[in-house]
C-alpha positions as CSV (number, residue, x, y, z in Angstrom):
1,M,150.5,263.2,-94.6
2,D,151.6,266.5,-96.1
3,A,149.6,268.3,-98.8
4,A,151.8,267.1,-101.7
5,A,151.6,263.4,-100.6
6,E,147.9,263.7,-100.0
7,A,147.3,265.1,-103.5
8,V,149.1,262.2,-105.0
9,A,147.3,259.6,-102.9
10,S,143.8,261.1,-103.4
11,P,141.8,260.4,-106.6
12,F,140.1,263.8,-106.2
13,P,141.2,267.2,-104.9
14,I,140.5,268.0,-101.3
15,A,137.8,270.6,-100.7
16,P,139.2,274.1,-100.1
17,R,140.0,275.1,-96.6
18,G,136.9,276.2,-94.8
19,Q,134.6,274.0,-96.9
20,K,133.4,270.5,-96.4
21,G,133.7,267.8,-98.9
22,Y,132.5,264.2,-99.5
23,D,133.7,261.6,-97.0
24,P,136.8,260.1,-98.8
25,A,136.3,256.6,-97.3
26,S,132.7,256.4,-98.5
27,V,133.5,257.7,-102.0
28,D,136.4,255.3,-102.4
29,A,134.3,252.4,-101.2
30,F,131.5,253.2,-103.6
31,L,133.9,253.7,-106.6
32,R,135.4,250.3,-105.8
33,R,132.0,248.7,-106.0
34,A,131.1,250.6,-109.2
35,R,134.4,249.5,-110.8
36,A,133.8,245.8,-109.8
37,A,130.2,245.9,-111.1
38,F,131.3,247.5,-114.4
39,E,133.9,244.9,-114.9
40,V,131.3,242.1,-114.8
41,P,130.3,241.1,-118.3
42,T,126.8,242.3,-119.1
43,E,124.2,239.7,-120.2
44,P,121.4,240.8,-122.6
45,V,118.4,241.9,-120.5
46,E,114.7,242.4,-121.2
47,D,114.1,245.2,-118.7
48,E,112.9,248.6,-119.7
49,P,115.9,250.8,-120.7
50,V,114.4,253.8,-119.1
51,E,112.2,254.3,-116.0
52,A,108.6,255.2,-116.5
53,A,107.5,258.7,-115.4
54,P,106.4,258.8,-111.8
55,A,102.8,258.2,-111.0
56,E,100.7,260.7,-109.1
57,D,101.7,259.2,-105.8
58,A,105.2,258.1,-106.7
59,S,108.0,258.4,-104.2
60,V,111.7,257.6,-104.3
61,D,113.2,255.5,-101.5
62,A,116.8,255.2,-102.4
63,A,118.6,252.1,-101.0
64,P,121.6,252.8,-98.8
65,V,124.8,253.2,-100.8
66,D,126.3,250.0,-99.3
67,D,123.2,247.9,-100.3
68,A,122.0,249.2,-103.7
69,P,123.1,247.3,-106.8
70,V,125.5,249.4,-108.8
71,D,124.0,250.6,-112.1
72,A,123.3,253.9,-113.7
73,T,120.5,254.6,-111.2
74,A,122.6,253.7,-108.2
75,V,125.3,256.0,-109.3
76,R,122.9,258.9,-109.7
77,L,121.4,258.3,-106.3
78,A,124.7,257.9,-104.5
79,S,125.2,260.3,-101.6
80,F,128.0,260.8,-99.1
81,D,128.4,262.6,-95.8
82,L,130.1,266.0,-95.8
83,V,133.2,266.2,-93.7
84,R,136.2,268.4,-93.2
85,R,139.1,267.6,-95.5
86,G,136.7,265.7,-97.7
87,Y,136.8,265.3,-101.5
88,S,135.8,268.3,-103.6
89,V,132.1,268.0,-104.2
90,G,132.3,269.3,-107.8
91,A,135.1,266.9,-108.8
92,V,133.3,263.9,-107.4
93,D,129.9,264.8,-108.9
94,A,131.5,265.3,-112.3
95,A,133.2,261.9,-112.0
96,L,129.9,260.3,-111.0
97,G,128.2,261.8,-114.0
98,R,130.7,260.2,-116.3
99,I,130.4,256.8,-114.5
100,E,126.6,257.0,-114.8
101,D,126.9,257.7,-118.5
102,A,129.2,254.6,-118.9
103,F,126.7,252.4,-117.1
104,A,123.8,253.8,-119.1
105,A,125.6,253.2,-122.4
106,R,126.4,249.6,-121.5
107,Q,122.8,249.0,-120.5
108,R,121.6,250.5,-123.8
109,E,124.0,248.2,-125.7
110,A,122.8,245.2,-123.8
111,V,119.1,245.9,-124.4
112,V,119.6,246.8,-128.1
113,A,121.4,243.5,-128.5
114,D,118.4,241.7,-127.0
115,V,115.4,243.5,-128.5
116,G,116.8,245.6,-131.3
117,T,117.2,249.3,-131.9
118,V,113.7,250.0,-133.0
119,E,112.2,248.5,-129.8
120,W,114.7,250.5,-127.7
121,V,113.8,253.7,-129.4
122,D,110.1,253.0,-129.1
123,R,110.4,252.4,-125.3
124,A,112.4,255.6,-124.8
125,R,109.8,257.5,-126.9
126,E,106.9,256.1,-124.8
127,T,108.6,257.2,-121.6
128,A,109.4,260.6,-123.0
129,Q,105.7,261.1,-123.8
130,E,104.8,260.2,-120.2
131,V,107.3,262.6,-118.9
132,L,106.1,265.4,-121.3
133,E,102.5,264.9,-120.2
134,R,103.5,265.5,-116.6
135,L,105.6,268.5,-117.5
136,S,102.9,270.0,-119.7
137,R,100.4,270.3,-116.8
138,T,99.2,273.7,-115.7
139,P,101.9,275.6,-113.8
140,R,101.7,275.3,-110.1
141,E,99.8,272.0,-110.5
142,R,102.5,269.9,-112.0
143,F,103.3,267.9,-108.9
144,R,101.6,267.2,-105.6
145,R,102.2,269.6,-102.7
146,A,104.1,268.8,-99.5
147,G,102.0,268.1,-96.5
148,F,100.5,270.7,-94.2
149,L,103.2,272.7,-92.4
150,R,105.9,270.8,-94.4
151,F,108.4,272.2,-96.8
152,G,108.9,271.3,-100.5
153,Y,110.7,272.6,-103.5
154,R,109.8,276.1,-104.6
155,I,107.0,275.9,-107.0
156,D,108.1,278.8,-109.3
157,E,111.7,277.4,-109.6
158,V,110.5,273.9,-110.5
159,D,108.1,275.3,-113.0
160,I,110.9,277.2,-114.7
161,V,112.8,274.0,-115.1
162,A,109.7,272.2,-116.3
163,D,109.1,274.8,-119.0
164,K,112.7,274.4,-120.2
165,L,112.3,270.6,-120.4
166,V,109.0,271.0,-122.3
167,G,111.0,273.1,-124.8
168,Y,113.6,270.3,-125.0
169,F,111.1,267.5,-125.7
170,E,108.7,269.5,-127.9
171,R,111.0,271.8,-129.9
172,G,114.5,270.3,-129.4
173,E,115.8,273.3,-127.4
174,A,119.2,272.8,-126.1
175,I,119.6,271.4,-122.6
176,T,122.2,268.9,-121.3
177,V,122.1,265.9,-119.0
178,E,124.5,267.8,-116.8
179,Q,122.1,270.7,-116.4
180,V,119.3,268.4,-115.4
181,R,121.4,266.6,-112.9
182,A,122.5,269.9,-111.4
183,A,119.0,271.3,-111.0
184,A,118.5,272.5,-107.5
185,F,115.6,274.3,-105.8
186,R,115.1,276.3,-102.7
187,M,112.4,275.3,-100.2
188,Q,109.0,276.8,-99.4
189,R,106.1,275.8,-97.2
190,R,103.7,273.5,-99.1
191,G,106.0,273.5,-102.0
192,Y,106.2,270.7,-104.6
193,D,106.8,267.2,-103.1
194,E,110.6,266.6,-103.3
195,A,110.4,262.9,-104.0
196,Q,108.0,263.3,-106.9
197,V,110.0,266.1,-108.6
198,D,113.3,264.1,-108.1
199,A,111.7,261.0,-109.7
200,L,110.6,263.0,-112.7
201,L,114.0,264.5,-113.2
202,D,115.5,261.0,-112.9
203,A,113.2,259.9,-115.7
204,V,114.2,262.8,-117.8
205,V,117.9,261.8,-117.4
206,D,117.1,258.2,-118.3
207,V,115.4,259.4,-121.5
208,M,118.2,261.7,-122.4
209,L,120.8,259.0,-121.9
210,A,118.7,256.5,-123.8
211,V,118.7,258.6,-127.0
212,R,122.4,259.8,-126.9
């Protein structure tokens, strides 16, 4: 297939020459599952609209892409192998962000229809408070550390993001869902536990989507 035909056939641009991108077959399969799930009518549900902030020993064990039920959380946790001639990472990530927003909005509508707007807002506020309590801890002590001789997220970089999120929750300082999703940290020995930090950021995204 020549470049022109490939561009027409592909839903996303191919990664630039010399760079790897997401495996097209995996991305296409996941998007088909997401589309099918979104087309199923949503019944009112009684589940919490946002995830609670992670406990002290919380960890995230994401289900394989092929097995996880497709909802806002599954879209956020979706991951794909990097291959040559793969889809542009930025383009796919942007699309997944929009799909997550759509699932979250539909979930919000279903829960509001079931329990009412006041209850929805109260639940989101409660989760926001739990998240804020974690973020407001003493710098360098906000999350557990990676095990001995193991690597975790750089503590200073995570604390910078935590301070910005405290500003968002306490003073309404500007920060977007996209910025939280894009947060990335370098690694250091005995850094913050990756799973715990990731779970907290997921809870932040849930709260932000809940109050949009």
